[in-house]
C-alpha positions in Angstrom: 0.0 0.0 0.1 1.3 3.4 -0.8 2.4 5.5 2.1 3.6 9.1 2.6 6.9 9.6 4.3 6.4 12.6 6.2 10.0 13.1 7.5 11.4 13.7 4.0 11.0 16.3 1.4 12.8 16.3 -1.9 13.1 19.7 -3.7 15.2 20.9 -6.7 16.2 24.6 -7.1 15.6 25.9 -10.4 16.3 29.2 -12.0 17.9 31.2 -14.8 21.7 31.6 -14.8 23.0 34.0 -12.2 19.7 34.5 -10.3 21.3 33.1 -7.0 20.3 29.5 -6.8 23.7 28.4 -5.4 24.1 31.1 -2.9 20.5 30.4 -1.6 21.6 26.7 -1.0 24.6 28.1 0.9 22.5 29.9 3.2 20.1 27.0 3.8 23.0 24.9 4.7 24.5 27.5 7.2 21.1 28.2 8.8 20.2 24.6 9.3 23.5 24.1 11.4 25.2 21.8 8.8 28.5 23.8 9.4 30.1 24.2 13.0 30.1 27.8 14.1 33.7 28.3 13.7 34.0 26.4 10.5 35.4 28.3 7.5 33.0 28.0 4.6 33.8 28.9 0.9 31.4 31.1 -0.9 29.0 29.1 -3.2 30.2 25.9 -1.5 28.1 23.8 -3.9 30.2 24.7 -7.0 33.0 22.6 -6.4 34.7 22.7 -9.9 37.2 25.5 -10.6 35.4 26.6 -13.7 32.1 26.7 -11.9 33.6 29.1 -9.5 35.3 31.4 -11.7 32.4 31.7 -14.2 29.9 31.7 -11.5 27.9 29.0 -13.2 26.7 25.7 -12.0 27.4 22.8 -14.6 26.6 19.7 -12.8 23.6 19.2 -10.5 24.6 18.6 -7.0 22.9 16.9 -4.0 22.8 18.2 -0.5 20.5 17.7 2.5 19.5 19.7 5.6 17.4 18.8 8.5 14.6 21.3 9.7 12.0 20.5 12.5 13.1 16.8 12.3 12.4 16.8 8.5 15.1 15.8 6.2 15.1 18.1 3.2 17.0 16.9 0.2 18.0 19.8 -2.0 19.2 19.5 -5.6 21.0 22.5 -7.0 20.6 22.5 -10.9 22.4 24.2 -13.7 20.7 27.2 -15.3 22.5 27.3 -18.6 20.6 25.9 -21.7 23.5 23.8 -22.7 23.2 21.9 -19.4 19.4 21.6 -19.8 19.7 17.8 -19.9 20.8 17.9 -16.3 17.7 19.8 -15.2 15.1 17.5 -16.9 16.6 14.3 -15.2 16.9 15.8 -11.7 13.1 16.7 -11.7 12.2 13.1 -11.7 13.7 12.7 -8.4 11.8 15.5 -6.5 8.3 16.2 -5.4 8.6 20.1 -5.8 10.7 22.8 -6.9 11.8 26.1 -5.6 11.8 28.6 -8.4 14.4 31.5 -7.9 14.0 34.8 -9.7 15.9 37.9 -9.6 14.1 40.8 -8.1 15.4 43.2 -10.7 15.7 41.1 -13.8 12.5 39.2 -13.4 11.7 36.0 -15.3 14.3 35.3 -18.0 14.2 32.8 -21.0 15.8 30.1 -19.0 13.3 30.6 -16.2 10.6 29.8 -18.7 12.3 26.7 -19.8 12.9 25.2 -16.4 9.6 26.2 -15.2 7.9 24.5 -18.2 9.6 21.3 -17.3 8.5 21.5 -13.7 4.8 22.3 -14.7 4.8 19.5 -17.3 5.7 17.0 -14.4 3.0 18.6 -12.3 5.4 19.6 -9.5 4.3 22.1 -6.9 6.3 25.3 -7.0 7.6 27.7 -4.2 8.6 30.9 -5.9 11.5 32.6 -4.2 12.1 36.3 -5.3 15.9 36.7 -4.6 18.2 39.7 -4.3 15.5 42.1 -2.7 18.4 44.0 -1.2 19.6 45.1 -4.6 19.2 48.9 -4.9 17.2 48.6 -8.1 14.9 45.6 -6.9 11.4 45.6 -8.0 9.8 42.7 -6.1 6.2 43.5 -6.6 6.4 44.0 -10.3 8.5 40.7 -10.6 5.7 38.9 -8.6 3.2 40.0 -11.3 5.6 38.9 -14.2 6.1 35.4 -12.5 2.4 35.1 -12.4 2.0 36.1 -16.0 4.7 33.4 -16.9 2.6 30.9 -15.1 -0.5 31.8 -17.1 1.5 31.7 -20.4 2.6 28.2 -19.6 -1.1 27.1 -19.0 -0.5 26.4 -15.2 -3.4 24.9 -13.3 -5.2 26.6 -10.3 -3.1 24.9 -7.7 0.0 25.9 -9.4 -1.2 29.5 -9.7 -1.6 29.6 -5.9 2.0 29.0 -5.4 3.4 30.8 -2.5 5.9 33.7 -2.9 8.8 34.2 -0.6 11.0 37.3 -0.9 14.7 36.8 0.1 18.2 38.0 0.0 20.5 34.9 0.0 23.5 37.3 0.5 22.0 38.7 3.8 20.6 35.3 4.7 17.1 36.6 5.2 13.5 35.7 3.8 10.1 36.9 4.4 6.5 35.8 3.1 5.3 39.5 3.2 7.3 42.4 2.0 5.9 44.7 4.7 7.7 42.7 7.3 11.5 42.5 7.3 13.0 39.0 7.3 15.3 37.7 10.2 16.5 34.5 8.8 15.5 31.7 6.2 12.7 30.2 8.3 9.7 31.4 6.0 11.5 29.6 3.0 11.9 26.4 5.2 8.3 26.6 6.4 7.0 27.1 2.7 9.0 23.9 1.7 7.5 21.7 4.4 3.9 23.2 3.9 3.7 23.2 0.1 6.0 20.6 -1.1 4.4 17.1 -0.7 6.2 14.3 1.1 7.3 11.5 -1.1 5.1 8.5 -1.4 5.6 4.8 -2.5 5.1 1.4 -1.0 7.7 0.4 1.4 6.7 -3.3 1.3 6.6 -3.6 -2.5 9.3 -4.7 -4.7 12.5 -2.5 -4.9 12.4 0.2 -7.6 15.0 3.0 -7.9 15.6 5.3 -11.1 19.0 6.5 -11.6 18.9 10.2 -12.4 22.6 11.2 -12.1 25.8 9.7 -12.2 28.9 10.6 -10.1 32.2 9.3 -10.6 35.0 8.7 -8.3 38.5 7.2 -9.2 38.4 4.9 -6.1 34.9 3.4 -6.3 34.1 4.1 -9.9 30.6 5.0 -11.0 28.1 6.1 -8.3 24.3 6.2 -9.2 22.2 8.7 -7.5 18.4 8.5 -7.4 15.2 8.3 -5.4 13.8 5.0 -4.1 10.3 4.9 -5.4 9.2 1.5 -3.9 10.5 -0.9 -1.4 13.8 -0.4 0.1 17.6 -1.0 -0.6 20.1 -2.7 1.6 23.8 -3.2 1.4 24.7 -6.6 -0.4 21.2 -6.9 -1.8 20.8 -8.5 -5.2 19.0 -6.4 -7.7 18.4 -6.3 -11.5 19.5 -3.5 -13.6 17.0 -2.6 -16.5 16.2 0.2 -18.8 12.7 1.5 -20.1 14.1 2.4 -23.5 16.3 -0.7 -23.8 14.2 -3.8 -23.0 17.0 -6.3 -23.4 19.0 -4.9 -20.7 18.7 -7.0 -17.7 21.7 -7.7 -15.5 22.0 -9.1 -12.0 24.1 -6.8 -9.6 24.8 -6.4 -6.1 24.7 -3.2 -4.0 28.2 -3.1 -2.4 27.8 0.3 -0.7 24.8 2.7 -0.1 24.9 6.4 0.9 22.5 9.1 2.1 23.3 12.7 1.8 23.9 14.8 5.1 24.9 18.4 4.5 27.8 18.1 1.9 28.8 14.7 2.9 27.8 11.1 1.6 27.2 9.0 4.7 27.2 5.3 4.5 24.0 3.4 5.5 23.0 -0.1 5.7 19.5 0.4 4.5 17.2 3.0 3.0 13.5 3.1 2.2 10.9 4.9 0.0 11.6 8.7 -0.6 15.3 8.7 0.2 17.6 10.1 -2.2 20.6 7.8 -2.1 23.9 7.1 -3.9 24.9 3.4 -4.7 28.3 2.2 -5.7 29.8 -1.0 -6.9 27.9 -1.3 -10.2 30.2 -0.8 -13.1 27.6 -0.7 -16.1 25.5 2.0 -14.6 23.8 4.6 -16.8 21.4 7.4 -16.4 17.9 6.2 -16.8 18.6 2.6 -15.6 16.2 1.2 -12.9 17.3 -1.0 -10.0 14.5 -3.5 -9.4 13.9 -6.7 -7.4 14.8 -9.8 -9.3 11.2 -10.9 -8.6 9.4 -8.1 -10.2 11.3 -6.5 -13.1 9.6 -3.1 -13.9 11.7 -0.3 -15.2 10.7 3.3 -14.5 10.0 5.3 -17.8 11.9 8.6 -18.3 12.3 10.9 -21.2 15.3 10.4 -23.4 18.3 12.7 -23.0 18.4 15.4 -25.6 20.5 14.7 -28.5 23.8 16.8 -29.1 23.5 19.4 -31.8 27.2 20.4 -32.3 30.3 18.4 -32.9 34.1 19.1 -33.2 37.2 16.9 -33.7 39.5 16.4 -30.8 43.0 15.2 -32.1 46.6 14.6 -31.0 48.6 17.7 -31.3 51.0 17.3 -34.3 52.5 20.8 -34.5 56.2 21.5 -34.5 55.9 22.6 -30.8 54.0 19.4 -29.8 54.7 17.8 -26.6 56.6 20.6 -25.0 54.0 21.9 -22.6 51.4 19.2 -21.8 51.7 16.2 -19.5 49.3 14.0 -21.4 49.8 14.1 -25.1 49.1 10.7 -26.8 46.0 9.5 -28.5 45.8 6.7 -25.6 45.7 9.7 -23.1 43.1 11.6 -25.2 40.8 8.6 -25.7 40.8 7.6 -21.9 40.1 11.0 -20.9 37.2 11.6 -23.4 35.6 8.3 -22.4 36.0 9.0 -18.8 33.9 12.2 -19.4 31.1 10.0 -20.6 30.8 8.5 -17.1 29.3 11.7 -15.8 28.1 13.9 -18.9 25.2 12.2 -20.5 24.6 14.7 -23.2 28.2 14.1 -24.5 29.0 11.7 -27.3 32.5 10.5 -28.3 33.1 8.5 -31.5 36.2 7.0 -32.8 37.1 8.0 -36.4 39.1 6.3 -39.2 42.1 8.1 -37.9 43.2 6.7 -34.6 44.5 10.0 -33.4 41.1 11.9 -33.9 37.9 11.6 -32.1 34.5 13.1 -32.9 33.1 14.8 -29.8 29.4 16.0 -30.0 27.7 18.1 -27.2 24.8 20.4 -26.7 26.4 23.7 -27.6 29.6 25.7 -27.8 29.7 26.5 -23.9 29.2 22.6 -23.2 32.2 21.8 -25.3 34.4 24.7 -24.4 33.9 23.8 -20.5 35.3 20.2 -21.3 38.3 21.7 -23.2 39.1 24.1 -20.4 38.9 21.2 -17.8 41.2 18.9 -19.8 43.7 21.8 -20.4 43.9 22.4 -16.6 44.5 18.8 -16.0 47.6 18.9 -18.3 46.2 17.7 -21.5 47.7 18.9 -24.8 45.7 18.4 -28.0 44.1 20.2 -31.0 40.5 20.8 -31.9 38.7 21.7 -35.1 36.0 24.2 -35.7 32.7 23.3 -34.2 30.1 22.3 -36.8 26.4 21.5 -36.5 25.0 18.0 -36.7 22.5 17.8 -39.7 19.7 15.2 -40.0 17.3 14.1 -42.8 13.4 14.3 -42.1 11.1 11.6 -43.4 11.1 13.2 -47.0 14.9 12.9 -47.1 15.2 16.7 -46.7 18.1 18.2 -44.8 17.3 19.6 -41.4 19.5 21.5 -38.9 19.3 22.4 -35.2 17.4 25.7 -34.4 17.6 27.9 -31.6 15.6 30.6 -30.0 17.6 33.6 -29.2 16.5 36.2 -26.8 18.6 39.5 -26.8 18.3 42.6 -24.4 20.2 45.6 -25.7 20.0 49.2 -25.3 17.9 50.7 -27.9 20.6 52.4 -30.0 22.2 48.9 -30.9 19.2 47.0 -31.8 19.6 48.0 -35.4 23.0 46.5 -35.8 22.0 43.3 -33.9 19.0 42.7 -36.2 21.2 43.4 -39.3 24.0 41.0 -38.2 21.6 38.2 -37.3 19.4 38.6 -40.4 22.7 37.8 -42.4 23.0 34.7 -40.4 19.6 33.5 -41.4 17.7 34.6 -38.2 13.9 35.3 -38.3 12.7 38.1 -36.0 9.7 36.8 -34.1 9.1 39.5 -31.5 10.3 43.0 -30.5 9.5 44.9 -27.3 10.7 46.9 -24.3 12.4 45.1 -21.5 13.1 47.0 -18.3 15.3 50.0 -18.0 15.4 51.3 -21.4 16.5 48.0 -23.0 14.9 46.5 -26.0 14.0 42.8 -26.0 14.4 41.2 -29.4 13.5 37.5 -30.1 14.8 35.5 -33.0 14.5 31.9 -34.3 17.7 30.9 -36.2 19.9 28.0 -37.2 22.5 27.1 -34.4 25.3 27.4 -36.9 24.4 31.0 -37.3 25.4 31.5 -33.7 28.9 30.0 -34.2 31.3 32.7 -33.9 28.6 35.5 -33.3 29.2 36.1 -29.5 32.4 38.0 -30.1 30.8 40.3 -32.6 27.7 40.8 -30.5 29.9 42.0 -27.5 31.8 44.4 -29.8 28.6 45.6 -31.5 26.8 46.4 -28.3 29.9 47.7 -26.5 29.5 45.0 -24.0 26.0 46.0 -22.9 24.0 43.2 -24.5 22.7 40.1 -22.9 22.1 37.1 -25.1 20.3 34.0 -24.2 19.7 31.0 -26.3 17.4 27.9 -26.2 17.4 24.8 -28.3 14.2 24.7 -30.4 14.3 21.4 -32.3 15.2 20.7 -35.8 14.0 22.7 -38.8 14.4 22.8 -42.6 17.9 23.7 -43.7 18.0 27.5 -44.2 20.6 27.6 -46.9 24.2 28.9 -46.9 25.3 31.5 -44.5 27.8 34.1 -45.9 30.3 34.9 -43.1 32.4 37.8 -43.6 35.6 36.1 -42.5 38.8 38.2 -42.2 41.9 36.4 -43.4 44.6 35.2 -41.3 48.2 36.5 -40.9 50.4 33.2 -41.2 53.9 32.9 -39.9 56.2 32.1 -42.8 58.9 30.2 -40.9 59.7 28.7 -37.5 61.5 30.6 -34.8 61.1 33.3 -32.1 59.0 36.5 -32.9 61.1 39.6 -32.8 60.0 43.2 -32.5 61.3 44.2 -36.0 59.4 41.4 -37.7 56.2 42.2 -35.8 56.5 45.9 -36.5 56.5 45.2 -40.1 53.7 42.6 -39.8 51.4 44.8 -37.8 50.8 47.2 -40.7 49.0 44.3 -42.3 46.4 43.5 -39.5 45.9 42.8 -35.8 48.7 40.6 -34.1 47.8 37.8 -31.6 51.5 37.3 -30.5 54.2 39.5 -28.8 58.1 39.5 -29.1 59.8 36.4 -27.7 56.9 34.0 -28.6 57.7 30.8 -30.4 56.1 30.5 -33.7 56.2 27.9 -36.5 55.5 27.9 -40.4 51.7 27.8 -40.8 50.9 29.1 -37.5 48.2 32.0 -37.4 49.8 35.0 -35.7 47.0 37.5 -36.4 44.0 38.6 -38.6 44.0 40.8 -41.6 41.5 43.3 -42.6 41.1 41.6 -46.0 39.4 38.4 -46.7 42.5 36.4 -47.9 45.3 35.1 -45.9 48.7 36.9 -45.9 52.1 35.2 -45.0 54.3 37.3 -42.9 57.8 36.9 -41.4 57.6 37.7 -37.7 61.1 36.3 -37.1 62.8 38.7 -39.4 65.7 40.7 -37.9 67.3 43.9 -39.3 70.4 43.4 -41.2 73.3 45.1 -39.4 75.6 47.6 -41.2 78.4 49.6 -39.8 76.3 52.6 -39.3 73.1 51.2 -37.9 72.9 49.0 -34.9 70.2 46.8 -33.7 69.7 49.0 -30.6 67.6 51.4 -32.7 65.0 48.5 -32.8 64.1 49.5 -29.4 62.4 52.7 -30.7 60.0 50.7 -32.7 56.4 51.0 -31.2 54.2 47.7 -31.2 50.5 47.9 -30.9 49.5 45.6 -27.9 48.6 42.1 -29.1 45.0 40.9 -29.2 44.6 38.3 -26.4 41.8 35.9 -27.3 40.0 33.7 -24.6 39.2 30.1 -25.3 35.7 30.8 -26.6 36.8 33.6 -28.8 39.6 31.4 -30.4 37.0 28.7 -31.0 34.8 31.3 -32.7 37.6 32.6 -34.7 38.9 29.4 -36.4 37.9 28.7 -39.9 37.3 25.1 -41.2 40.8 24.8 -42.6 42.3 25.8 -39.2 42.8 24.1 -35.8 43.2 25.3 -32.3 46.2 23.9 -30.6 45.5 23.8 -26.8 48.2 23.2 -24.2 48.2 24.0 -20.4 50.0 27.2 -21.0 49.0 28.4 -24.6 46.3 28.6 -27.2 47.7 28.7 -30.7 45.7 28.9 -33.9 47.2 27.0 -36.9 46.4 26.0 -40.4 45.5 22.3 -40.8 48.0 22.0 -43.6 51.2 23.8 -42.4 53.2 23.7 -45.6 52.3 26.7 -47.8 52.7 24.9 -51.1 50.5 21.8 -50.0 48.0 24.5 -48.6 47.7 26.3 -51.8 47.4 23.1 -53.6 44.4 22.1 -51.4 42.8 25.3 -52.3 40.9 26.1 -49.2 40.7 29.8 -49.9 39.1 30.5 -53.3 
């Protein structure tokens, strides 16, 4: 018989990027006494990965648990970026309700709509938390109206429209259910969770059923599956069957070697867990997201939606440039292969395929950000490799017509820049769907466009809007192929010979375009050292020194003035490269190069017409 488990609540925190989800979880942890009074606590303690900390984004969903009024609240912090949307969908299967966090100034943003739609489709109750009410320009009452409008747009039912609103400042650690009363601590939010988010239910005496919703990976114990026990209970050393709703043939007997529950930020070993508990199991090698652990007597996999398909692909290959192997720790194809396949343990939206060439792997993901985070992680771990330009993955529809991935693009810009944004995106086959006023004199423009039109656009966008524009994208399925896009690609300045760049050579080269390198940097023939204002490539000799004569000495070189070089971030470099170029990535440098280094062979291949 189904029973409710009143001493547990399972809740996910969902929001648009940068609206304060992770900071909110920090406060809930602090105020529930998870940390000792004198314990040093890092800011945004849930973002454990360096890149998450630096960029201030959450990439992987994280589990934590707090105890309030003798009730254990399992909290899952989810990513807000569209590229990591696959993470959000699966996590919602584990919980009985969500806390929707909305910034008190920005109001609901595109991603808020995306994550809220998913929650409403699963009929999950919502507690709305309007965060950052301490911002000087906060407008909580208007934001409350905007959130209610969003609920209506998404056809929420009456119960969902009655969702409680809590106004909070995660920074100050306060919350209140009523704007006229100042908050003291987070109690109103804790109370709203207990009151409005239902307790998990299931049949404790039925056969065991648990859906694996996320996978963690640990070098010592291997794959760790995290999920909620829907029915029955799980014990250490219990025999269960691994099965999958989308793969009926998969049935494998396995044994639970270790079982953990979450307590604060720790995983605590337990001997047994029952319905409603979110647990982690280890000791099962062939565990994947979407698998169900069932009793051998009653094999019934739990249905779940398929993980979103990747839309963009690039090749990762062994670095074969003349400077290869000098800066990286891991440089061989075996290192590269092991590392990419290891990433599949935790990242479900990623695909890695071997190609005819053993030194090259095709890696597909959900977007440029998704792949650039993987590249940055590998680079920091000491890997050295090269990547090709990102290209979208095309498909055929039932009539054999070519289709391509499409995106909805939401742009907020000051009014004076809207013209240039519309002009640039129209050249990239974007259709203007909507245009209106956002808050504070910004114009909101919505487009639907091919994903490939966005590759390489972010840099232009920042330049065109002088850094004032905000762009959000959301995958919108596949649509008919929109035809060729004319990119106005500037040509590259290519180094003519190997050596070290010197001031004299660079001074002569800078008249031809913008340089990416400075004096003293190593270069090789075929390496891209800058961009030109023209569309064709130009070869330059940056290692050229001045011939010395009796009357002129090389010391007059010091009077030459060099324009500062253009320094590119990883994303900008990935955007810049052309189809006949590669980006060489080492722990210390990013170098752009031609695929074919030899100028004669390159001309013969005729990449540039």
